[in-house]
MARKOLDO-383875 format. One line per field, with one value per residue (C-alpha): x, y, z. Coordinates in steps of 0.2 Angstrom, whole numbers, padded with zeros to 4 digits, always signed. Layout:
// residues N
x = X  ... .
y = Y  ... .
z = Z  ... .
This chain:
// residues 190
x = +0001  +0008  +0004  +0009  +0013  +0003  +0007  +0016  +0016  +0028  +0021  +0014  +0023  +0025  +0032  +0043  +0040  +0051  +0045  +0054  +0048  +0056  +0072  +0067  +0058  +0050  +0030  +0026  +0031  +0011  -0002  -0014  +0001  +0003  -0018  -0019  -0008  -0014  -0032  -0025  -0017  -0034  -0044  -0030  -0030  -0050  -0048  -0036  -0039  -0020  -0018  -0007  +0002  +0015  +0018  +0029  +0028  +0041  +0045  +0053  +0048  +0035  +0040  +0025  +0022  +0008  +0001  -0011  -0014  -0008  -0021  -0035  -0031  -0018  -0017  -0011  +0007  +0015  +0019  +0000  -0003  +0014  +0006  -0011  -0004  +0009  -0001  -0016  -0008  +0004  -0012  -0019  -0006  +0001  -0019  -0016  +0000  -0007  -0023  -0016  -0001  +0008  +0023  +0025  +0043  +0043  +0034  +0048  +0045  +0050  +0064  +0067  +0055  +0060  +0050  +0046  +0038  +0025  +0018  +0005  -0008  -0003  +0007  +0020  +0028  +0031  +0029  +0037  +0054  +0052  +0051  +0053  +0060  +0053  +0060  +0048  +0047  +0048  +0050  +0043  +0059  +0063  +0045  +0047  +0064  +0056  +0042  +0054  +0065  +0051  +0046  +0062  +0067  +0059  +0070  +0085  +0078  +0078  +0059  +0057  +0064  +0051  +0040  +0025  +0030  +0027  +0010  +0013  +0016  +0007  +0018  +0004  -0009  +0002  +0007  -0012  -0010  -0018  -0036  -0043  -0029  -0030  -0026  -0032  -0019  -0022  -0018  -0015  -0011  +0009 .
y = +0000  +0016  +0033  +0050  +0063  +0077  +0094  +0103  +0122  +0133  +0124  +0108  +0092  +0077  +0075  +0061  +0060  +0049  +0052  +0040  +0037  +0043  +0036  +0024  +0012  -0001  +0004  -0002  -0021  -0023  -0023  -0014  +0001  +0001  +0000  +0017  +0024  +0020  +0024  +0044  +0045  +0041  +0054  +0068  +0062  +0065  +0080  +0091  +0087  +0077  +0060  +0047  +0039  +0026  +0021  +0009  +0007  -0001  -0005  +0013  +0025  +0029  +0033  +0041  +0051  +0065  +0077  +0091  +0105  +0120  +0130  +0118  +0119  +0134  +0135  +0116  +0112  +0100  +0104  +0103  +0087  +0080  +0089  +0080  +0062  +0061  +0071  +0061  +0045  +0047  +0049  +0034  +0024  +0029  +0025  +0007  +0004  +0010  +0000  -0016  -0016  -0022  -0013  -0004  -0005  +0004  +0020  +0033  +0047  +0066  +0070  +0082  +0095  +0093  +0093  +0113  +0111  +0099  +0095  +0106  +0092  +0084  +0070  +0061  +0049  +0053  +0042  +0052  +0061  +0080  +0086  +0075  +0076  +0083  +0081  +0087  +0078  +0088  +0073  +0057  +0047  +0054  +0047  +0032  +0031  +0036  +0023  +0010  +0016  +0017  -0002  -0009  -0002  -0018  -0030  -0018  -0018  -0040  -0040  -0049  -0056  -0048  -0032  -0043  -0052  -0037  -0031  -0013  -0007  +0000  -0011  -0023  -0011  -0002  -0020  -0025  -0039  -0034  -0036  -0030  -0014  -0011  +0005  +0012  +0023  +0036  +0033  +0048  +0048  +0049 .
z = +0001  -0005  +0004  -0002  +0009  +0012  +0002  +0015  +0018  +0028  +0045  +0040  +0042  +0050  +0067  +0072  +0091  +0105  +0122  +0136  +0154  +0169  +0172  +0157  +0169  +0158  +0160  +0147  +0147  +0157  +0142  +0152  +0150  +0131  +0132  +0143  +0131  +0115  +0124  +0127  +0109  +0101  +0115  +0110  +0091  +0091  +0104  +0097  +0079  +0073  +0063  +0070  +0056  +0064  +0079  +0092  +0113  +0120  +0136  +0140  +0127  +0114  +0094  +0084  +0069  +0071  +0057  +0056  +0044  +0051  +0038  +0049  +0065  +0067  +0086  +0088  +0093  +0095  +0113  +0115  +0109  +0120  +0135  +0135  +0130  +0143  +0156  +0156  +0153  +0167  +0179  +0172  +0174  +0192  +0196  +0188  +0198  +0214  +0213  +0206  +0214  +0198  +0195  +0212  +0212  +0197  +0206  +0209  +0218  +0206  +0219  +0206  +0212  +0231  +0248  +0244  +0227  +0225  +0206  +0203  +0201  +0216  +0210  +0219  +0206  +0189  +0174  +0159  +0158  +0155  +0137  +0122  +0105  +0089  +0070  +0058  +0044  +0026  +0013  +0008  +0009  +0028  +0031  +0027  +0035  +0052  +0048  +0044  +0059  +0072  +0065  +0067  +0084  +0092  +0084  +0089  +0106  +0106  +0107  +0093  +0079  +0065  +0065  +0061  +0079  +0089  +0094  +0101  +0083  +0066  +0056  +0053  +0049  +0036  +0030  +0030  +0039  +0055  +0054  +0071  +0077  +0095  +0086  +0071  +0061  +0049  +0031  +0019  +0003  +0003 .
């Protein structure tokens, strides 16, 4: 299946995003944490009006390709997208860990704030590292390079032998081999 990149103007491009967990802790070895992250990605995609063109969730990080047309959604920023996804997924993952006791050893206090600087939402534990990496993709060649990179990332990490064997990725949808995906990516003509 061939895809076509949208026509770019000076501000519309695909964002290749990488965000990591606090202290690289493997929260996403747990399937429920992966589902929470995909639910939040889906919620914010619909709420904010962006498209997810590819993704992979590894034990300690997320890669995704995100796009929106700036002419249709001029006030949206990648910071706003990531703030929503990371903020709400962190609350839900923290609650899941505290409620079930699963992954409890991974919950570590965010000591960077110091005892006199409580989190503005009252959170004691941090799930995500601060910030994220954003690479802007302007060409079809670079898009496919990054898409292949994210789909091969589980192999590089030793989690599987083939991208088809990794559940938490968009690879099977793009290849057309997965009929009932957990999270449906958006297809644009590229």
